[in-house]
C-alpha positions, 0 to 999 in steps of 0.5 A: 500500500502506498501509505504516503499517498493517503490522507491522514484521516484515511490512514488513521481509520485503517490503523484504528487510530486518530490524529490525537493518538492513543486513548489512555485505556489503549495506552495502558493496555499496550504498556502492560502487554509490551512494557516501556520502550526506553530510548537510550542515546 
């Protein structure tokens, strides 16, 4: 799929997301499932 050619609203819909990002419930569930991602320099 040529994601770069799609409008942001369509991409968000395809990914079951929004331009606002994750809601707090989804963020909490993902944190429990995958843990924290720590970026190190």
